[in-house]
MDTraj code that builds the backbone (N, CA, C; nanometers):
import mdtraj as md
import numpy as np

residues = "MET ARG SER LEU ILE GLY SER LEU LEU LYS VAL ILE GLY LEU ILE THR ILE VAL LEU ILE VAL VAL ALA ALA GLY GLY LEU LEU LEU ALA GLY HIS TRP LEU GLN ALA GLY ASP GLU ILE LYS VAL ALA ASP LYS ALA ASP ALA ILE VAL VAL LEU GLY GLY SER TYR PHE ARG PRO LEU TYR ALA ALA ASP LEU TYR ASN GLN GLY PHE ALA PRO VAL ILE TYR VAL SER ARG PRO ILE GLU ARG LYS ASP ARG ASN LEU LEU LYS SER VAL GLU VAL ASN LEU PRO SER GLN GLU GLU ILE PHE ARG ARG LEU LEU ARG LYS LYS GLY VAL PRO ASP SER ALA ILE ARG PHE PHE GLY LYS SER VAL ILE ASN THR ALA GLN GLU ALA GLU ALA LEU LYS GLU ILE VAL GLY ASN GLU PRO LYS THR LEU ILE LEU VAL THR SER PRO TYR HIS VAL ARG ARG ALA LYS MET ILE PHE GLU ASP THR ILE PRO GLN CYS THR ILE LEU GLY THR GLY THR PRO TYR GLN SER PHE PRO LYS LYS TRP TRP SER THR ARG LYS SER ALA LEU LYS THR VAL ASN GLU VAL VAL LYS ILE VAL TYR TYR VAL LEU GLY GLY ARG PHE GLU SER ASP SER ILE PRO GLY SER".split()
xyz = np.array([
    [-1.2440, 5.1952, 1.9313],
    [-1.2023, 5.1203, 1.8309],
    [-1.0968, 5.0123, 1.8618],
    [-1.0137, 5.0522, 1.9553],
    [-0.8982, 4.9682, 2.0205],
    [-0.9641, 4.8219, 2.0857],
    [-1.0451, 4.8724, 2.1686],
    [-1.1323, 4.7587, 2.2453],
    [-1.2050, 4.6578, 2.1526],
    [-1.2655, 4.7306, 2.0334],
    [-1.3385, 4.6508, 1.9323],
    [-1.2348, 4.5583, 1.8743],
    [-1.1145, 4.5881, 1.8420],
    [-1.0055, 4.5228, 1.7632],
    [-0.9725, 4.4222, 1.8606],
    [-0.9642, 4.4613, 2.0093],
    [-0.8983, 4.3701, 2.1029],
    [-0.9898, 4.2604, 2.1088],
    [-1.1264, 4.2760, 2.1184],
    [-1.2350, 4.1811, 2.1412],
    [-1.2241, 4.0985, 2.0183],
    [-1.2145, 4.1418, 1.9061],
    [-1.2116, 4.0677, 1.7725],
    [-1.0870, 3.9540, 1.7580],
    [-0.9790, 4.0218, 1.8320],
    [-0.8541, 3.9473, 1.8633],
    [-0.8767, 3.8287, 1.9451],
    [-0.9517, 3.8429, 2.0544],
    [-0.9642, 3.7554, 2.1595],
    [-1.0512, 3.6366, 2.1181],
    [-1.1619, 3.6791, 2.0128],
    [-1.2558, 3.5879, 1.9728],
    [-1.1727, 3.5043, 1.8785],
    [-1.0911, 3.5519, 1.7925],
    [-1.0297, 3.4986, 1.6844],
    [-0.9140, 3.3925, 1.7561],
    [-0.8603, 3.4285, 1.8501],
    [-0.7711, 3.3601, 1.9519],
    [-0.8477, 3.2421, 2.0327],
    [-0.9582, 3.2668, 2.0631],
    [-1.0500, 3.1444, 2.0956],
    [-1.0855, 3.0446, 2.0223],
    [-1.1433, 3.0983, 1.9110],
    [-1.1847, 2.9750, 1.8057],
    [-1.0589, 2.9109, 1.7586],
    [-0.9381, 2.9849, 1.7272],
    [-0.8113, 2.9080, 1.6974],
    [-0.7770, 2.8078, 1.8153],
    [-0.7904, 2.8275, 1.9281],
    [-0.7841, 2.7299, 2.0434],
    [-0.8578, 2.6170, 2.0357],
    [-1.0136, 2.6541, 1.9779],
    [-1.0953, 2.5326, 2.0036],
    [-1.0828, 2.4742, 1.8825],
    [-1.0394, 2.5084, 1.7505],
    [-1.0008, 2.4448, 1.6379],
    [-0.8713, 2.3554, 1.6514],
    [-0.7864, 2.3986, 1.7580],
    [-0.6606, 2.3230, 1.7729],
    [-0.6993, 2.2022, 1.8546],
    [-0.8074, 2.2307, 1.9425],
    [-0.8130, 2.1254, 2.0424],
    [-0.9214, 1.9995, 1.9584],
    [-1.0134, 2.0649, 1.8715],
    [-1.0846, 1.9652, 1.7991],
    [-1.0101, 1.8773, 1.7191],
    [-0.9005, 1.9463, 1.6381],
    [-0.8286, 1.8758, 1.5551],
    [-0.7334, 1.7522, 1.6129],
    [-0.6937, 1.8182, 1.7293],
    [-0.5999, 1.7046, 1.8043],
    [-0.6669, 1.6189, 1.8588],
    [-0.8130, 1.6305, 1.9063],
    [-0.8997, 1.5111, 1.9407],
    [-0.9206, 1.4563, 1.8290],
    [-0.9477, 1.4811, 1.7117],
    [-0.9855, 1.4060, 1.6013],
    [-0.8495, 1.2928, 1.5710],
    [-0.7455, 1.3742, 1.5652],
    [-0.6176, 1.3108, 1.5339],
    [-0.5927, 1.1738, 1.6338],
    [-0.6389, 1.1908, 1.7578],
    [-0.6259, 1.0975, 1.8623],
    [-0.6977, 0.9964, 1.8321],
    [-0.8361, 1.0129, 1.7750],
    [-0.9190, 0.9055, 1.7387],
    [-0.9370, 0.8411, 1.6207],
    [-0.8292, 0.9051, 1.5248],
    [-0.8012, 0.8416, 1.3794],
    [-0.7878, 0.7006, 1.3743],
    [-0.7224, 0.6379, 1.4615],
    [-0.6892, 0.4783, 1.4525],
    [-0.8287, 0.4357, 1.4588],
    [-0.9203, 0.4611, 1.5301],
    [-1.0539, 0.4018, 1.5384],
    [-1.1380, 0.4435, 1.4424],
    [-1.1158, 0.5703, 1.3745],
    [-1.2064, 0.6277, 1.2902],
    [-1.1718, 0.5523, 1.1299],
    [-1.0276, 0.5183, 1.1215],
    [-1.0108, 0.4576, 0.9849],
    [-1.0414, 0.3016, 1.0041],
    [-1.0644, 0.2487, 1.1023],
    [-1.1057, 0.1102, 1.1010],
    [-1.2450, 0.0890, 1.1183],
    [-1.3325, 0.1904, 1.0963],
    [-1.4902, 0.1737, 1.1069],
    [-1.5599, 0.0961, 1.0007],
    [-1.5385, -0.0263, 1.0092],
    [-1.6131, -0.1303, 0.8898],
    [-1.7319, -0.1669, 0.9491],
    [-1.7606, -0.2587, 0.8595],
    [-1.9104, -0.3223, 0.8978],
    [-1.8736, -0.4446, 0.9764],
    [-1.9569, -0.4659, 1.0708],
    [-1.9692, -0.5944, 1.1461],
    [-2.0427, -0.7170, 1.0626],
    [-1.9609, -0.7902, 1.0050],
    [-2.0356, -0.8878, 0.9219],
    [-2.1001, -1.0004, 1.0027],
    [-2.2501, -1.0120, 0.9931],
    [-2.3150, -1.1080, 1.0830],
    [-2.3750, -1.2195, 0.9778],
    [-2.4206, -1.3048, 1.0450],
    [-2.4707, -1.4236, 1.0076],
    [-2.5740, -1.4125, 0.8724],
    [-2.6666, -1.3068, 0.9217],
    [-2.7521, -1.2568, 0.8100],
    [-2.7106, -1.2002, 0.7030],
    [-2.5724, -1.1616, 0.7148],
    [-2.5127, -1.0650, 0.5874],
    [-2.4752, -1.1627, 0.4768],
    [-2.5625, -1.2374, 0.4010],
    [-2.5216, -1.3025, 0.2846],
    [-2.4950, -1.2161, 0.1601],
    [-2.3833, -1.2309, 0.1180],
    [-2.3164, -1.1639, -0.0103],
    [-2.3288, -1.2313, -0.1561],
    [-2.2948, -1.1630, -0.2324],
    [-2.2881, -1.2299, -0.3759],
    [-2.1387, -1.2812, -0.4044],
    [-2.0437, -1.1863, -0.3358],
    [-1.9094, -1.1904, -0.3514],
    [-1.8319, -1.1420, -0.2482],
    [-1.7273, -1.2049, -0.2190],
    [-1.6023, -1.1549, -0.1204],
    [-1.4968, -1.1002, -0.1991],
    [-1.4597, -0.9811, -0.1784],
    [-1.3568, -0.9155, -0.2684],
    [-1.2145, -0.8868, -0.1937],
    [-1.1267, -0.9221, -0.2481],
    [-1.0011, -0.8997, -0.1733],
    [-0.8811, -0.8286, -0.2377],
    [-0.8651, -0.7221, -0.1748],
    [-0.7750, -0.6043, -0.2363],
    [-0.6423, -0.6336, -0.2411],
    [-0.5717, -0.5860, -0.3178],
    [-0.4269, -0.6254, -0.3189],
    [-0.3462, -0.5641, -0.1850],
    [-0.2336, -0.6287, -0.1461],
    [-0.1749, -0.5701, -0.0330],
    [-0.1377, -0.6648, 0.0564],
    [-0.1482, -0.6567, 0.1855],
    [-0.1193, -0.7741, 0.2766],
    [-0.1510, -0.9114, 0.2697],
    [-0.1025, -1.0204, 0.2847],
    [-0.1137, -1.1515, 0.2761],
    [-0.2132, -1.1763, 0.3824],
    [-0.2232, -1.1030, 0.5071],
    [-0.3244, -1.1289, 0.5917],
    [-0.4642, -1.1091, 0.5254],
    [-0.5041, -1.0645, 0.4221],
    [-0.6306, -1.0314, 0.3707],
    [-0.6964, -1.1451, 0.3227],
    [-0.6261, -1.2465, 0.2375],
    [-0.6755, -1.3537, 0.2014],
    [-0.7355, -1.4608, 0.2769],
    [-0.6376, -1.4685, 0.4000],
    [-0.6801, -1.5626, 0.4975],
    [-0.8180, -1.5165, 0.5769],
    [-0.8518, -1.3988, 0.5967],
    [-0.9809, -1.3782, 0.6443],
    [-1.0960, -1.3897, 0.5320],
    [-1.0500, -1.3602, 0.3865],
    [-1.1537, -1.4005, 0.3012],
    [-1.1894, -1.5475, 0.2911],
    [-1.0866, -1.6172, 0.3124],
    [-1.1314, -1.7844, 0.3148],
    [-1.2370, -1.8106, 0.4364],
    [-1.1987, -1.7411, 0.5520],
    [-1.3070, -1.7612, 0.6819],
    [-1.4220, -1.7239, 0.6434],
    [-1.4419, -1.6092, 0.5575],
    [-1.5861, -1.5704, 0.5568],
    [-1.6459, -1.6594, 0.4450],
    [-1.5575, -1.7039, 0.3478],
    [-1.6153, -1.7995, 0.2651],
    [-1.6589, -1.9409, 0.3139],
    [-1.5687, -1.9964, 0.4103],
    [-1.5879, -2.1212, 0.4554],
    [-1.7044, -2.1054, 0.5721],
    [-1.7355, -1.9838, 0.6008],
    [-1.8552, -1.9611, 0.7050],
    [-1.9898, -1.9391, 0.6088],
    [-1.9715, -1.9434, 0.4718],
    [-2.0838, -1.9379, 0.4018],
    [-2.1305, -1.7955, 0.3599],
    [-2.0565, -1.7040, 0.4032],
    [-2.1004, -1.5470, 0.3672],
    [-2.1363, -1.5276, 0.2106],
    [-2.0575, -1.5971, 0.1153],
    [-2.0456, -1.5577, -0.0140],
    [-2.0102, -1.6841, -0.0860],
    [-2.0666, -1.7127, -0.2323],
    [-2.0184, -1.8328, -0.2919],
    [-1.8759, -1.7891, -0.3764],
    [-1.8245, -1.6889, -0.3881],
    [-1.7182, -1.6669, -0.4683],
    [-1.6131, -1.5567, -0.3990],
    [-1.4791, -1.5710, -0.4498],
    [-1.4171, -1.4733, -0.4030],
    [-1.3298, -1.3711, -0.5332],
    [-1.3308, -1.2760, -0.5287],
    [-1.2672, -1.2124, -0.6322],
    [-1.1294, -1.1403, -0.5662],
    [-1.0272, -1.1698, -0.6599],
    [-0.8892, -1.1213, -0.6165],
    [-0.8302, -1.0282, -0.6991],
    [-0.8016, -0.9169, -0.6489],
    [-0.7306, -0.8223, -0.7207],
    [-0.5897, -0.8752, -0.7808],
    [-0.5680, -0.8130, -0.8803],
    [-0.4195, -0.8452, -0.9672],
    [-0.3654, -0.7074, -0.9582],
    [-0.2894, -0.6797, -0.8935],
    [-0.2000, -0.5595, -0.8650],
    [-0.0730, -0.5396, -0.9508],
    [-0.0333, -0.4121, -0.9698],
    [0.0904, -0.4025, -1.0486],
    [0.2088, -0.4703, -0.9891],
    [0.3061, -0.5192, -1.0478],
    [0.4180, -0.5575, -0.9993],
    [0.5384, -0.5046, -0.9585],
    [0.5627, -0.5061, -0.8315],
    [0.6780, -0.4343, -0.7980],
    [0.7807, -0.3997, -0.8924],
    [0.8431, -0.2986, -0.8887],
    [0.9715, -0.2742, -0.9840],
    [1.0801, -0.3336, -0.9698],
    [1.0949, -0.3725, -0.8506],
    [1.2334, -0.4358, -0.8028],
    [1.2111, -0.6045, -0.8352],
    [1.0824, -0.6565, -0.8755],
    [1.0843, -0.7687, -0.9133],
    [1.1476, -0.8244, -1.0458],
    [1.1720, -0.7173, -1.1354],
    [1.2386, -0.7427, -1.2593],
    [1.3790, -0.7639, -1.2284],
    [1.4348, -0.6896, -1.1142],
    [1.5656, -0.7289, -1.0628],
    [1.5866, -0.8875, -1.0311],
    [1.4845, -0.9364, -0.9703],
    [1.4874, -1.0763, -0.9306],
    [1.4801, -1.1681, -1.0516],
    [1.4061, -1.1252, -1.1285],
    [1.3877, -1.1937, -1.2578],
    [1.5257, -1.2382, -1.3359],
    [1.6127, -1.0936, -1.3401],
    [1.7007, -1.0936, -1.4147],
    [1.8371, -1.1818, -1.3484],
    [1.8008, -1.2301, -1.2379],
    [1.9299, -1.2968, -1.1621],
    [1.8246, -1.4522, -1.1684],
    [1.7269, -1.4871, -1.2333],
    [1.6697, -1.5874, -1.2329],
    [1.5974, -1.6273, -1.1012],
    [1.5574, -1.5232, -1.0389],
    [1.4754, -1.5710, -0.9135],
    [1.3402, -1.5368, -0.9511],
    [1.2493, -1.6391, -0.9742],
    [1.1121, -1.6294, -1.0119],
    [1.0114, -1.6414, -0.9012],
    [0.9522, -1.5343, -0.8622],
    [0.8738, -1.5540, -0.7394],
    [0.7373, -1.5599, -0.7989],
    [0.6234, -1.6126, -0.7298],
    [0.5015, -1.5916, -0.7706],
    [0.4353, -1.4609, -0.7718],
    [0.3393, -1.4330, -0.8503],
    [0.2839, -1.2966, -0.8452],
    [0.2046, -1.2899, -0.7183],
    [0.1612, -1.1719, -0.6921],
    [0.0665, -1.1663, -0.5590],
    [-0.0554, -1.2308, -0.5662],
    [-0.1335, -1.2326, -0.6701],
    [-0.2449, -1.2640, -0.7086],
    [-0.2430, -1.4490, -0.6768],
    [-0.1222, -1.4932, -0.7290],
    [-0.1095, -1.6306, -0.7214],
    [-0.0748, -1.6731, -0.5733],
    [-0.0156, -1.5913, -0.4989],
    [0.0155, -1.6261, -0.3690],
    [-0.1133, -1.6181, -0.2815],
    [-0.1932, -1.5296, -0.3127],
    [-0.3303, -1.5240, -0.2682],
    [-0.4022, -1.6488, -0.2890],
    [-0.3941, -1.6788, -0.4340],
    [-0.4783, -1.8081, -0.4596],
    [-0.4372, -1.9313, -0.3848],
    [-0.3027, -1.9229, -0.3690],
    [-0.2591, -2.0585, -0.2933],
    [-0.2821, -2.0246, -0.1535],
    [-0.3083, -1.9318, -0.0911],
    [-0.3238, -1.9022, 0.0301],
    [-0.4857, -1.9460, 0.0730],
    [-0.5772, -1.9059, -0.0063],
    [-0.7090, -1.9356, -0.0109],
    [-0.7279, -2.0824, -0.0426],
    [-0.6664, -2.1526, -0.1190],
    [-0.6688, -2.3074, -0.1469],
    [-0.6184, -2.3591, -0.0132],
    [-0.5027, -2.3181, 0.0472],
    [-0.4685, -2.3846, 0.1739],
    [-0.5642, -2.3730, 0.2967],
    [-0.6563, -2.2949, 0.2768],
    [-0.7642, -2.2615, 0.3920],
    [-0.9124, -2.3463, 0.3347],
    [-0.8901, -2.4104, 0.2236],
    [-1.0056, -2.4939, 0.1996],
    [-1.1074, -2.4331, 0.0816],
    [-1.0504, -2.3173, 0.0191],
    [-1.1319, -2.2447, -0.0867],
    [-1.1058, -2.3246, -0.2266],
    [-1.2018, -2.3802, -0.2833],
    [-1.1608, -2.4440, -0.4334],
    [-1.1492, -2.3443, -0.5292],
    [-1.0555, -2.3871, -0.6517],
    [-1.0260, -2.3094, -0.7432],
    [-1.1572, -2.2386, -0.8128],
    [-1.2472, -2.3307, -0.8068],
    [-1.3799, -2.2890, -0.8745],
    [-1.4366, -2.1779, -0.8075],
    [-1.4113, -2.1459, -0.7152],
    [-1.4634, -2.0150, -0.6119],
    [-1.3799, -1.9235, -0.6156],
    [-1.2608, -1.9017, -0.6898],
    [-1.1665, -1.8180, -0.6960],
    [-1.1841, -1.7428, -0.8384],
    [-1.1696, -1.6132, -0.8292],
    [-1.1760, -1.5192, -0.9600],
    [-1.0925, -1.4117, -0.9458],
    [-1.0368, -1.3742, -1.0324],
    [-0.9419, -1.2748, -1.0503],
    [-1.0121, -1.1415, -1.1224],
    [-0.9788, -1.0247, -1.0879],
    [-1.0243, -0.9038, -1.1466],
    [-0.9280, -0.8009, -1.1524],
    [-0.9268, -0.7032, -1.2608],
    [-0.8151, -0.6139, -1.2779],
    [-0.6887, -0.6737, -1.3306],
    [-0.6022, -0.5719, -1.3918],
    [-0.4744, -0.6013, -1.4518],
    [-0.3878, -0.4962, -1.4204],
    [-0.2970, -0.5226, -1.3467],
    [-0.1690, -0.4189, -1.3006],
    [-0.2341, -0.2974, -1.2505],
    [-0.3375, -0.3079, -1.1546],
    [-0.4130, -0.2007, -1.1048],
    [-0.2969, -0.1321, -1.0156],
    [-0.2952, -0.0053, -0.9996],
    [-0.1755, 0.0711, -0.9116],
    [-0.2540, 0.1259, -0.7760],
    [-0.3830, 0.1223, -0.7625],
    [-0.4434, 0.1883, -0.6475],
    [-0.5927, 0.1500, -0.6188],
    [-0.6435, 0.1528, -0.5071],
    [-0.7652, 0.1436, -0.4638],
    [-0.9041, 0.1842, -0.5664],
    [-0.8535, 0.2991, -0.6264],
    [-0.9700, 0.3534, -0.7260],
    [-0.9706, 0.2668, -0.8400],
    [-0.8462, 0.2125, -0.9049],
    [-0.8545, 0.1516, -1.0083],
    [-0.9215, 0.0105, -0.9789],
    [-0.8740, -0.0668, -0.8521],
    [-0.9345, -0.1867, -0.8166],
    [-1.1012, -0.1512, -0.8308],
    [-1.1353, -0.0354, -0.7681],
    [-1.2908, -0.0278, -0.7743],
    [-1.3592, -0.0107, -0.9291],
    [-1.2716, 0.0463, -0.9962],
    [-1.3298, 0.0562, -1.1411],
    [-1.3044, -0.0972, -1.2307],
    [-1.2047, -0.1876, -1.1797],
    [-1.1863, -0.2960, -1.2489],
    [-1.3160, -0.3807, -1.2061],
    [-1.3388, -0.3693, -1.0803],
    [-1.4591, -0.4587, -1.0335],
    [-1.5960, -0.4100, -1.0929],
    [-1.5830, -0.2860, -1.1183],
    [-1.7247, -0.2175, -1.1689],
    [-1.7497, -0.2917, -1.3145],
    [-1.6384, -0.3191, -1.3956],
    [-1.6544, -0.3818, -1.5217],
    [-1.7109, -0.5118, -1.5224],
    [-1.6813, -0.5825, -1.3990],
    [-1.7373, -0.7228, -1.3712],
    [-1.8859, -0.7107, -1.3278],
    [-1.9101, -0.6220, -1.2255],
    [-2.0336, -0.6129, -1.1706],
    [-2.1665, -0.5512, -1.2771],
    [-2.0997, -0.4887, -1.3583],
    [-2.1897, -0.3987, -1.4746],
    [-2.2921, -0.3013, -1.3649],
    [-2.4203, -0.3193, -1.4037],
    [-2.5252, -0.2536, -1.3384],
    [-2.6131, -0.3302, -1.2509],
    [-2.5807, -0.4419, -1.2265],
    [-2.6487, -0.5263, -1.1227],
    [-2.6250, -0.4821, -0.9789],
    [-2.7441, -0.4815, -0.8968],
    [-2.7235, -0.4534, -0.7596],
    [-2.6680, -0.5759, -0.6966],
    [-2.5664, -0.5619, -0.6085],
    [-2.5125, -0.6853, -0.5542],
    [-2.4792, -0.6446, -0.3959],
    [-2.4340, -0.7521, -0.3269],
    [-2.3904, -0.7080, -0.1982],
    [-2.2238, -0.7515, -0.2134],
    [-2.1487, -0.6762, -0.1707],
    [-2.0145, -0.7178, -0.1636],
    [-1.9329, -0.7216, -0.0568],
    [-1.8843, -0.8019, 0.0086],
    [-1.7760, -0.8324, 0.1322],
    [-1.6386, -0.7592, 0.0886],
    [-1.6122, -0.6354, 0.1210],
    [-1.4898, -0.5951, 0.0807],
    [-1.3772, -0.6377, 0.1978],
    [-1.2614, -0.7102, 0.1730],
    [-1.1726, -0.7483, 0.2810],
    [-1.0491, -0.6657, 0.2350],
    [-0.9990, -0.5983, 0.3307],
    [-0.8633, -0.5162, 0.3289],
    [-0.8064, -0.5104, 0.4563],
    [-0.7016, -0.4169, 0.4930],
    [-0.6437, -0.4246, 0.6181],
    [-0.7112, -0.3202, 0.6949],
    [-0.7052, -0.3305, 0.8344],
    [-0.8016, -0.2497, 0.9191],
    [-0.7926, -0.0910, 0.8994],
    [-0.6731, -0.0359, 0.9061],
    [-0.6381, 0.0802, 0.8558],
    [-0.6894, 0.1460, 0.7415],
    [-0.7273, 0.0449, 0.6392],
    [-0.7505, 0.0921, 0.4901],
    [-0.9250, 0.0737, 0.4749],
    [-0.9803, 0.0223, 0.5643],
    [-1.1177, -0.0070, 0.5593],
    [-1.2191, 0.1312, 0.5144],
    [-1.1723, 0.2256, 0.5866],
    [-1.2768, 0.3292, 0.5387],
    [-1.2577, 0.3913, 0.4052],
    [-1.1256, 0.4129, 0.3630],
    [-1.1321, 0.4737, 0.2588],
    [-1.1469, 0.3736, 0.1356],
    [-1.1275, 0.2315, 0.1627],
    [-1.1559, 0.1698, 0.0586],
    [-1.3235, 0.1315, 0.0418],
    [-1.3866, 0.1474, 0.1470],
    [-1.5314, 0.1371, 0.1243],
    [-1.5889, 0.2616, 0.0750],
    [-1.5314, 0.3667, 0.0968],
    [-1.5817, 0.5146, 0.0662],
    [-1.5433, 0.5057, -0.1192],
    [-1.4402, 0.4680, -0.1439],
    [-1.4145, 0.4451, -0.3000],
    [-1.4892, 0.3692, -0.3546],
    [-1.5291, 0.2469, -0.3084],
    [-1.6125, 0.1444, -0.3743],
    [-1.7553, 0.1900, -0.3820],
    [-1.7928, 0.2478, -0.2795],
    [-1.9234, 0.2994, -0.2748],
    [-1.9810, 0.4295, -0.3654],
    [-1.8569, 0.4921, -0.3951],
    [-1.8777, 0.5901, -0.5125],
    [-1.8779, 0.5399, -0.6443],
    [-1.7856, 0.4361, -0.6664],
    [-1.7669, 0.3799, -0.7734],
    [-1.8570, 0.2827, -0.8413],
    [-1.9246, 0.2115, -0.7579],
    [-2.0307, 0.1161, -0.7676],
    [-2.1309, 0.1384, -0.6794],
    [-2.1959, 0.2376, -0.7043],
    [-2.3250, 0.3110, -0.6041],
    [-2.4440, 0.2115, -0.6016],
    [-2.4703, 0.1375, -0.6888],
    [-2.5770, 0.0342, -0.6940],
    [-2.5689, -0.1022, -0.6094],
    [-2.4436, -0.1138, -0.5669],
    [-2.3876, -0.2235, -0.4796],
    [-2.3935, -0.1941, -0.3225],
    [-2.4321, -0.2797, -0.2533],
    [-2.4366, -0.2561, -0.0930],
    [-2.2533, -0.3232, -0.0571],
    [-2.1913, -0.2310, -0.0136],
    [-2.0515, -0.2653, 0.0093],
    [-2.0341, -0.2776, 0.1677],
    [-1.9990, -0.4206, 0.1899],
    [-1.9754, -0.4319, 0.3507],
    [-1.8108, -0.4298, 0.3552],
    [-1.7393, -0.3247, 0.4060],
    [-1.5970, -0.3300, 0.4344],
    [-1.5857, -0.3682, 0.5723],
    [-1.4752, -0.4614, 0.5629],
    [-1.4096, -0.5420, 0.7041],
    [-1.2520, -0.5371, 0.6945],
    [-1.2018, -0.5079, 0.7947],
    [-1.0788, -0.5354, 0.7982],
    [-1.0361, -0.6732, 0.8511],
    [-0.9269, -0.7306, 0.7855],
    [-0.8604, -0.8692, 0.8496],
    [-0.8147, -0.8741, 0.9866],
    [-0.8997, -0.9395, 1.0759],
    [-0.8414, -0.9586, 1.2118],
    [-0.6862, -1.0447, 1.2137],
    [-0.6375, -1.0730, 1.1112],
    [-0.5212, -1.1432, 1.1283],
    [-0.4065, -1.0274, 1.1189],
    [-0.4365, -0.9043, 1.0893],
    [-0.3617, -0.7873, 1.0918],
    [-0.3907, -0.6956, 1.2031],
    [-0.3056, -0.6726, 1.2880],
    [-0.3287, -0.5707, 1.4067],
    [-0.2999, -0.4543, 1.3719],
    [-0.3802, -0.3652, 1.4071],
    [-0.3631, -0.2064, 1.4130],
    [-0.4035, -0.1363, 1.5119],
    [-0.3253, -0.0759, 1.5965],
    [-0.3474, -0.0237, 1.7372],
    [-0.4575, 0.1104, 1.7281],
    [-0.5499, 0.1218, 1.8068],
    [-0.6266, 0.2243, 1.8298],
    [-0.5254, 0.3359, 1.8529],
    [-0.4473, 0.3296, 1.9401],
    [-0.3153, 0.4124, 1.9617],
    [-0.2278, 0.4207, 1.8610],
    [-0.2767, 0.4787, 1.7427],
    [-0.1822, 0.4625, 1.6400],
    [-0.0188, 0.5187, 1.6383],
    [-0.0396, 0.6234, 1.7352],
    [0.1019, 0.6946, 1.7389],
    [0.2067, 0.5968, 1.8439],
    [0.1556, 0.4858, 1.8794],
    [0.2526, 0.3935, 1.9601],
    [0.3618, 0.3478, 1.8996],
    [0.3423, 0.3423, 1.7594],
    [0.4582, 0.2750, 1.6848],
    [0.4712, 0.3381, 1.5488],
    [0.6134, 0.3309, 1.5201],
    [0.6367, 0.4038, 1.3956],
    [0.5508, 0.3745, 1.2854],
    [0.5578, 0.2302, 1.2601],
    [0.4738, 0.1951, 1.1296],
    [0.3287, 0.2506, 1.1306],
    [0.2408, 0.2030, 1.2520],
    [0.1196, 0.2582, 1.2561],
    [0.0841, 0.4095, 1.2544],
    [0.1837, 0.4896, 1.2869],
    [0.1705, 0.6242, 1.2842],
    [0.1854, 0.6710, 1.1350],
    [0.2738, 0.6220, 1.0519],
    [0.2846, 0.6412, 0.9129],
    [0.1720, 0.5892, 0.8497],
    [0.1017, 0.4656, 0.8497],
    [0.0034, 0.4308, 0.7924],
    [-0.1266, 0.5237, 0.8390],
    [-0.1375, 0.5678, 0.9410],
    [-0.2236, 0.6546, 0.9976],
    [-0.2381, 0.7908, 0.9015],
    [-0.1096, 0.8583, 0.9193],
    [-0.0893, 0.9861, 0.8404],
    [-0.1309, 0.9662, 0.7002],
    [-0.0679, 0.8404, 0.6348],
    [-0.0710, 0.8413, 0.5001],
    [-0.2293, 0.8111, 0.4642],
    [-0.2997, 0.7370, 0.5430],
    [-0.4376, 0.7206, 0.5095],
    [-0.5387, 0.8311, 0.5360],
    [-0.5142, 0.9418, 0.6136],
    [-0.5995, 1.0505, 0.6475],
    [-0.5541, 1.1346, 0.5305],
    [-0.4219, 1.1621, 0.4882],
    [-0.3952, 1.2475, 0.3653],
    [-0.4735, 1.1975, 0.2462],
    [-0.4881, 1.0585, 0.2369],
    [-0.5485, 1.0124, 0.1005],
    [-0.6989, 1.0236, 0.1142],
    [-0.7402, 1.0074, 0.2114],
    [-0.8934, 1.0480, 0.2235],
    [-0.9106, 1.1786, 0.1941],
    [-0.8396, 1.2529, 0.2611],
    [-0.8767, 1.4240, 0.2403],
    [-0.8280, 1.4489, 0.0836],
    [-0.7416, 1.3996, 0.0234],
    [-0.7085, 1.4050, -0.1074],
    [-0.8163, 1.3395, -0.2008],
    [-0.8717, 1.2362, -0.1613],
    [-0.9552, 1.1945, -0.2323],
    [-1.0985, 1.2665, -0.2241],
    [-1.1387, 1.2996, -0.1244],
    [-1.2644, 1.3808, -0.1004],
    [-1.2499, 1.5374, -0.1865],
    [-1.1309, 1.5689, -0.1850],
    [-1.1147, 1.6810, -0.2546],
    [-1.1032, 1.6397, -0.4272],
    [-1.1050, 1.5360, -0.4705],
    [-1.1259, 1.4897, -0.5973],
    [-0.9948, 1.4498, -0.6520],
    [-0.9097, 1.4157, -0.5690],
    [-0.7726, 1.3804, -0.6261],
    [-0.7643, 1.2109, -0.6254],
    [-0.6575, 1.1862, -0.7013],
    [-0.6258, 1.0421, -0.7026],
    [-0.4779, 1.0197, -0.6776],
    [-0.4135, 0.9222, -0.5913],
    [-0.2764, 0.9070, -0.5967],
    [-0.2309, 0.8002, -0.6822],
    [-0.1442, 0.8048, -0.7672],
    [-0.0977, 0.7090, -0.8419],
    [0.0435, 0.6367, -0.7436],
    [0.0589, 0.5215, -0.7539],
    [0.1628, 0.4458, -0.6764],
    [0.2444, 0.3542, -0.7511],
    [0.3626, 0.3449, -0.7164],
    [0.4045, 0.2368, -0.7723],
    [0.4310, 0.0986, -0.6773],
    [0.3604, 0.1142, -0.5561],
    [0.3484, 0.0061, -0.4681],
    [0.2287, -0.0682, -0.4783],
    [0.1956, -0.1704, -0.4231],
    [0.0766, -0.2397, -0.4223],
    [-0.0151, -0.1513, -0.3470],
    [-0.1516, -0.1445, -0.4255],
    [-0.2734, -0.0644, -0.3604],
    [-0.2921, -0.1121, -0.2485],
    [-0.3395, -0.0247, -0.1451],
    [-0.3922, -0.0423, -0.0044],
    [-0.2915, -0.1243, 0.0752],
    [-0.1554, -0.1293, 0.0392],
    [-0.0471, -0.1898, 0.1538],
    [-0.0172, -0.0848, 0.2254],
])
top = md.Topology()
chain = top.add_chain()
for i, resn in enumerate(residues, 1):
    res = top.add_residue(resn, chain, resSeq=i)
    for name in ("N", "CA", "C"):
        top.add_atom(name, md.element.get_by_symbol(name[0]), res)
traj = md.Trajectory(xyz[None], top)
């Protein structure tokens, strides 16, 4: 009996070690895994380019894709305003909204106003951005190029594919924003990686995070 228990404990211990090793290996590859987007090729003509709220590096790449002829229109998300912006307004410091800054960046890079559309209103997360775009797309099957930050590509693509299943979603991270494969090498990239992995797990389990910050930032 003791030998049987001892054998079981050894097996359990071995399984535990294997799981720890696998988990550690998975974490080491997390930086690469999060950035696993689609390679946008010349043949990938889309109906629209979709820029998610967050980093100002995102519209820069959206403009590049537009200027290369990948799609005739760019949809820009309208995220919720930061709470501290009201403080600035109270002292008469009026900053442009994020979508207005995105529009100006797009125009600066040669995208005409006629090709820039806005979607959503005060959206607080990626899931709400997907729902807002769904209202515009309807039931039509379309090809959409999703532009976001490198670390946000996998989760964003996952959410949009689930929300608008009739559409082909090509997810890509802006090359203007670097994100190291060795995500643990900087404090910022480590926090972003852990945050994204937790959000993906929570999303897969059916949860949705609400946030006071810009979605996907």
